[in-house]
C-alpha positions as CSV (number, residue, x, y, z in Angstrom):
1,M,-1.4,-11.9,-30.3
2,K,-4.8,-13.4,-29.6
3,G,-6.4,-14.3,-26.2
4,Q,-9.6,-14.6,-24.2
5,V,-10.8,-12.0,-21.6
6,Y,-11.2,-14.0,-18.3
7,K,-11.6,-11.0,-16.0
8,I,-12.4,-7.3,-16.2
9,H,-11.5,-4.9,-13.2
10,S,-12.0,-1.2,-13.6
11,D,-10.3,-0.3,-16.9
12,F,-8.1,-3.2,-17.0
13,Y,-8.8,-6.5,-19.1
14,Y,-7.0,-9.6,-18.1
15,L,-6.5,-12.1,-20.9
16,N,-5.4,-15.8,-21.2
17,S,-3.1,-16.6,-24.1
18,D,-1.0,-19.7,-24.5
19,E,-1.4,-20.5,-20.9
20,K,0.0,-17.0,-19.9
21,T,-2.0,-14.1,-18.5
22,Y,-1.7,-10.5,-19.7
23,E,-3.1,-7.2,-18.3
24,C,-4.4,-4.9,-21.1
25,K,-6.2,-1.7,-21.7
26,V,-8.5,-0.9,-24.7
27,R,-7.3,1.1,-27.6
28,E,-9.0,4.6,-27.9
29,V,-10.3,3.7,-31.4
30,L,-12.4,0.9,-30.0
31,K,-13.7,3.1,-27.3
32,K,-14.7,5.7,-30.0
33,Q,-16.5,3.1,-31.9
34,D,-18.3,2.2,-28.7
35,K,-17.4,-1.4,-29.0
36,K,-17.9,-3.2,-25.6
37,I,-15.6,-6.0,-24.3
38,Y,-17.0,-8.7,-22.1
39,V,-15.6,-11.7,-20.2
40,G,-15.4,-14.5,-22.6
41,D,-14.6,-12.3,-25.6
42,F,-11.8,-13.4,-27.9
43,V,-9.6,-10.4,-28.8
44,E,-6.3,-9.3,-30.4
45,F,-3.9,-7.4,-28.4
46,D,-0.4,-5.8,-28.8
47,N,1.9,-4.1,-26.4
48,G,-0.6,-4.1,-23.5
49,F,-3.5,-2.8,-25.7
50,I,-6.5,-4.6,-27.0
51,T,-6.8,-3.8,-30.7
52,D,-9.7,-5.9,-32.1
53,I,-12.6,-8.0,-31.0
54,S,-13.4,-11.4,-32.7
55,P,-17.0,-12.1,-33.8
56,R,-18.9,-13.5,-30.8
57,K,-20.7,-16.9,-30.9
58,N,-23.3,-15.5,-28.5
59,Y,-23.7,-12.9,-25.8
60,I,-26.0,-12.4,-22.8
61,P,-26.2,-8.9,-21.1
62,R,-26.9,-10.2,-17.6
63,P,-24.6,-11.5,-16.5
64,S,-22.5,-9.7,-19.3
65,V,-20.6,-12.6,-20.8
66,A,-19.8,-13.8,-24.3
67,N,-19.1,-17.1,-26.1
68,V,-20.5,-19.4,-23.5
69,D,-21.6,-23.1,-24.3
70,Q,-24.3,-23.3,-21.6
71,V,-25.9,-21.6,-18.6
72,V,-26.2,-23.5,-15.3
73,I,-29.0,-21.9,-13.3
74,V,-28.3,-22.5,-9.6
75,S,-31.2,-22.4,-7.1
76,A,-31.4,-23.2,-3.5
77,V,-33.9,-25.6,-2.0
78,R,-34.0,-23.7,1.2
79,E,-32.3,-20.5,2.5
80,P,-33.4,-18.7,0.4
81,D,-36.5,-20.7,-0.4
82,L,-37.0,-21.8,-4.0
83,D,-38.9,-19.2,-6.0
84,F,-40.4,-20.9,-9.1
85,K,-41.3,-17.6,-10.8
86,Q,-37.7,-16.4,-10.3
87,L,-36.5,-19.7,-11.6
88,D,-38.7,-19.4,-14.7
89,R,-37.4,-15.9,-15.3
90,Y,-33.8,-17.1,-15.5
91,I,-34.8,-20.0,-17.8
92,S,-36.8,-17.7,-20.1
93,F,-33.9,-15.3,-20.4
94,A,-31.6,-18.1,-21.3
95,E,-34.2,-19.4,-23.8
96,Y,-34.3,-15.9,-25.4
97,Y,-30.6,-15.9,-26.0
98,G,-30.6,-19.5,-27.3
99,L,-28.4,-21.0,-24.6
100,D,-28.2,-24.7,-23.7
101,I,-29.8,-24.8,-20.0
102,K,-29.0,-27.0,-17.0
103,L,-30.8,-26.6,-13.7
104,C,-29.0,-27.2,-10.3
105,F,-30.8,-27.2,-7.0
106,N,-28.3,-26.7,-4.2
107,K,-28.6,-27.0,-0.4
108,N,-30.5,-30.2,-0.7
109,D,-29.3,-31.2,2.8
110,L,-31.8,-28.5,4.1
111,S,-34.9,-30.3,2.6
112,S,-36.8,-32.5,5.1
113,D,-39.0,-34.2,2.6
114,D,-39.1,-35.1,-1.1
115,T,-42.2,-33.1,-2.0
116,L,-40.3,-30.2,-3.4
117,I,-37.9,-32.5,-5.4
118,E,-40.9,-34.3,-6.9
119,K,-42.5,-31.0,-7.9
120,V,-39.3,-29.9,-9.6
121,F,-39.0,-33.0,-11.6
122,S,-42.7,-33.1,-12.5
123,I,-42.5,-29.5,-13.9
124,Y,-39.0,-29.4,-15.6
125,E,-38.0,-33.0,-16.6
126,P,-40.9,-33.2,-19.3
127,L,-39.5,-30.0,-20.8
128,G,-36.1,-31.5,-21.4
129,Y,-34.1,-29.7,-18.9
130,D,-31.2,-31.6,-17.2
131,I,-31.8,-31.5,-13.4
132,V,-29.2,-32.1,-10.6
133,F,-29.8,-31.8,-6.8
134,T,-26.7,-31.0,-4.8
135,S,-25.3,-30.1,-1.4
136,A,-22.0,-28.2,-1.5
137,L,-21.9,-28.5,2.4
138,E,-22.2,-32.4,2.4
139,G,-20.7,-33.1,-1.0
140,L,-23.8,-34.6,-2.4
141,E,-24.1,-35.3,-6.1
142,L,-21.0,-33.2,-6.9
143,D,-20.0,-35.9,-9.6
144,A,-23.3,-35.3,-11.3
145,F,-22.8,-31.7,-11.1
146,S,-19.3,-32.0,-12.6
147,E,-20.5,-34.3,-15.4
148,I,-23.0,-31.7,-16.8
149,M,-20.2,-29.2,-17.2
150,E,-17.4,-31.3,-18.6
151,G,-16.0,-30.0,-21.8
152,K,-18.0,-26.9,-21.9
153,L,-17.6,-23.2,-20.8
154,S,-20.5,-22.9,-18.3
155,V,-21.7,-19.7,-16.9
156,L,-23.3,-20.1,-13.4
157,C,-26.2,-17.7,-12.6
158,G,-28.6,-17.4,-9.9
159,Q,-29.7,-15.3,-6.9
160,S,-27.2,-14.3,-4.1
161,G,-26.9,-16.9,-1.4
162,V,-27.8,-20.0,-3.4
163,G,-24.3,-21.4,-3.1
164,K,-22.6,-20.9,-6.6
165,S,-19.3,-20.0,-4.9
166,S,-19.6,-22.9,-2.4
167,L,-20.2,-25.3,-5.3
168,I,-17.1,-24.2,-7.0
169,N,-15.1,-24.5,-3.8
170,S,-16.4,-28.0,-3.5
171,L,-15.2,-28.9,-6.9
172,N,-11.8,-27.4,-6.3
173,P,-10.9,-26.3,-2.7
174,D,-7.8,-24.4,-4.0
175,F,-10.1,-21.6,-5.1
176,D,-11.3,-20.8,-1.6
177,L,-13.9,-18.3,-2.9
178,R,-15.6,-16.0,-0.4
179,T,-18.9,-17.2,0.9
180,K,-21.5,-15.7,3.3
181,S,-24.6,-17.1,5.0
182,V,-28.2,-16.0,4.2
183,S,-29.4,-13.1,6.2
184,E,-31.8,-14.1,8.9
185,K,-33.5,-10.8,8.8
186,T,-34.3,-10.7,5.0
187,S,-33.9,-14.4,4.3
188,R,-31.9,-13.3,1.3
189,G,-28.4,-13.9,0.2
190,T,-25.7,-11.2,0.2
191,H,-23.3,-10.5,-2.7
192,T,-19.8,-12.2,-2.3
193,T,-18.9,-12.5,-5.9
194,R,-18.3,-9.0,-7.2
195,H,-17.4,-9.5,-10.9
196,C,-17.7,-12.2,-13.7
197,E,-14.5,-14.3,-14.0
198,I,-13.6,-17.5,-16.0
199,M,-12.2,-20.2,-13.8
200,K,-10.5,-23.4,-14.8
201,V,-11.8,-25.8,-12.2
202,S,-10.2,-28.8,-13.7
203,D,-8.7,-30.1,-17.0
204,K,-12.4,-30.8,-18.1
205,I,-14.4,-28.0,-16.5
206,T,-14.3,-24.3,-17.0
207,I,-16.8,-22.0,-15.2
208,I,-17.7,-18.3,-15.3
209,D,-18.6,-17.4,-11.8
210,T,-21.0,-14.4,-11.7
211,P,-22.5,-12.0,-9.1
212,G,-26.0,-12.9,-7.8
213,F,-28.9,-10.9,-9.1
214,S,-32.7,-11.0,-9.1
215,N,-34.2,-7.9,-10.8
216,L,-34.6,-9.2,-14.3
217,K,-37.6,-7.9,-16.0
218,F,-39.2,-8.6,-19.4
219,D,-39.1,-4.9,-20.5
220,F,-37.4,-5.4,-23.8
221,L,-39.8,-7.5,-25.9
222,L,-43.3,-7.5,-27.0
223,P,-46.1,-9.6,-25.2
224,I,-46.7,-11.6,-28.3
225,D,-43.1,-13.0,-28.1
226,V,-43.1,-14.1,-24.5
227,G,-44.8,-17.4,-25.3
228,K,-42.0,-18.4,-27.5
229,L,-39.8,-18.7,-24.4
230,F,-41.8,-21.4,-22.9
231,R,-41.1,-24.8,-24.4
232,E,-44.6,-26.3,-23.5
233,F,-46.1,-23.5,-25.5
234,R,-44.3,-24.0,-28.8
235,P,-46.2,-26.9,-30.3
236,Y,-49.5,-24.7,-30.2
237,L,-48.3,-21.2,-30.9
238,N,-49.5,-21.1,-34.5
239,T,-52.7,-22.9,-33.9
240,C,-54.8,-20.3,-32.0
241,K,-57.9,-18.7,-33.7
242,Y,-56.2,-15.3,-33.7
243,Q,-52.7,-14.6,-34.8
244,D,-52.2,-12.0,-32.0
245,C,-53.4,-14.4,-29.3
246,L,-51.7,-13.7,-25.9
247,H,-53.1,-16.9,-24.4
248,L,-54.8,-15.0,-21.5
249,Q,-58.5,-15.1,-22.1
250,E,-59.1,-15.2,-25.9
251,D,-61.6,-17.4,-27.6
252,G,-60.2,-20.2,-29.7
253,C,-56.8,-20.2,-27.7
254,S,-54.9,-23.5,-28.1
255,I,-52.8,-22.9,-25.0
256,L,-55.8,-22.3,-22.8
257,E,-57.3,-25.5,-24.0
258,K,-54.3,-27.3,-22.8
259,L,-53.9,-25.7,-19.5
260,D,-54.6,-29.1,-17.8
261,E,-51.4,-30.3,-19.4
262,I,-49.3,-27.2,-18.4
263,S,-47.9,-26.6,-14.9
264,T,-49.9,-24.0,-12.8
265,A,-46.6,-22.4,-11.7
266,R,-45.3,-22.1,-15.2
267,Y,-48.5,-20.5,-16.6
268,S,-48.6,-18.1,-13.6
269,S,-44.9,-17.0,-14.6
270,Y,-46.0,-16.6,-18.2
271,V,-48.9,-14.2,-17.2
272,A,-46.5,-12.2,-15.0
273,F,-43.9,-11.8,-17.8
274,V,-46.7,-10.9,-20.4
275,E,-47.8,-8.0,-18.0
276,E,-44.2,-6.7,-17.8
277,A,-43.9,-6.8,-21.7
278,K,-47.2,-4.9,-22.0
279,E,-45.6,-2.1,-19.9
280,Y,-42.7,-2.1,-22.4
281,K,-45.2,-2.0,-25.3
282,E,-47.0,1.0,-24.0
283,R,-43.7,2.8,-23.4
284,V,-42.4,2.4,-27.0
285,K,-45.8,2.5,-28.9
286,F,-45.3,6.2,-29.9
287,Q,-41.5,6.1,-30.2
288,G,-40.6,5.9,-33.8
289,K,-37.2,4.2,-34.3
290,K,-37.3,4.0,-38.1
291,I,-34.0,5.1,-39.7
292,E,-34.0,6.1,-43.3
293,S,-31.5,4.3,-45.4
294,R,-28.7,6.3,-46.9
295,Y,-28.7,4.1,-50.1
296,K,-31.3,3.2,-52.6
297,Q,-31.5,0.3,-55.0
298,T,-32.5,1.0,-58.7
299,H,-32.2,-1.6,-61.5
300,N,-29.9,-3.8,-59.5
301,K,-27.5,-0.8,-58.7
302,T,-27.0,0.8,-55.4
303,A,-26.8,4.6,-55.3
304,V,-26.4,7.1,-52.5
305,K,-29.6,9.0,-51.6
306,I,-29.5,12.8,-51.7
307,S,-31.0,14.4,-48.7
308,A,-34.2,16.4,-49.2
309,N,-32.6,19.7,-48.5
310,K,-29.9,19.1,-51.2
311,R,-32.1,17.4,-53.7
312,Q,-32.8,19.5,-56.9
313,G,-36.4,20.0,-57.8
314,S,-37.8,18.8,-61.1
315,R,-38.1,21.1,-64.2
316,R,-41.9,20.9,-64.0
317,T,-41.8,22.0,-60.4
318,L,-39.2,24.9,-61.1
319,K,-41.5,26.1,-64.0
320,Q,-44.6,26.0,-61.8
321,D,-42.8,28.0,-59.0
322,L,-41.6,30.6,-61.7
323,Y,-45.1,31.1,-63.2
324,K,-46.5,31.5,-59.6
325,E,-44.0,34.1,-58.9
326,I,-44.8,36.0,-62.0
327,D,-48.5,35.7,-61.3
328,D,-48.0,37.0,-57.8
329,E,-46.1,40.0,-59.1
């Protein structure tokens, strides 16, 4: 049988198949092959055991989900205060994994003026991101929030306390997901969602609710690749004077020449991410990861390579070694 993983708890995997739910474990052979299974994966199962994993359309490691159509990044206008660098971090990660991106700004009822709203639209609307301002508490713009998710499997991500669970409760009160207020002492949210889970909110809306998190870092790619994650940089990436230009202080940099057209907040985020990527580059600079192939291609034929310690020496080499031994004697 085939099904989709909608929840993982401990060593148990919960599947949806033909409108029925199943509790399964993983076959030992898959564990030995080190094959990981994530929420959203399509799998084959039999007699309570998952036997195979279907190829994924996509995958993101944090939150660990697979086969999603889009990511909806939820931020709070207030409580906790909107952190543009953190928002850019989420956006850049979604860009890295090639996902469609929607931006939701919740708790709009806490905003006393429109300055912040105008700033958000001025930065992100020209970049082509769909934006919606909501209030789960007062039910503001929930129709617009629903509309951006219709017909797609959407993963909701964002910091703790921004109101992801409250938004889901507003769309479907039957869920009654646990929520908590933001800490007055730290001005930060507290974790209420403990695991990723696919939820069918309505006939048209399916959501993956995820735990809140904030400690994402660009410690997995090189500095030269960070600019590719910023949409406003892309038209100029191959026009700089130097091919390895990092767009920081180099002569002939096309990005620096266009800084008056780029948001100061966005460029500040870019510089911070490049510094993180530089730390990664220093860490892996002397870590050789080349793996020698076990096969070689000769005259359009593939042959297995013989390891050096098993490879027979040439006749000339054998003769030279023999003469050397005779001379030594």
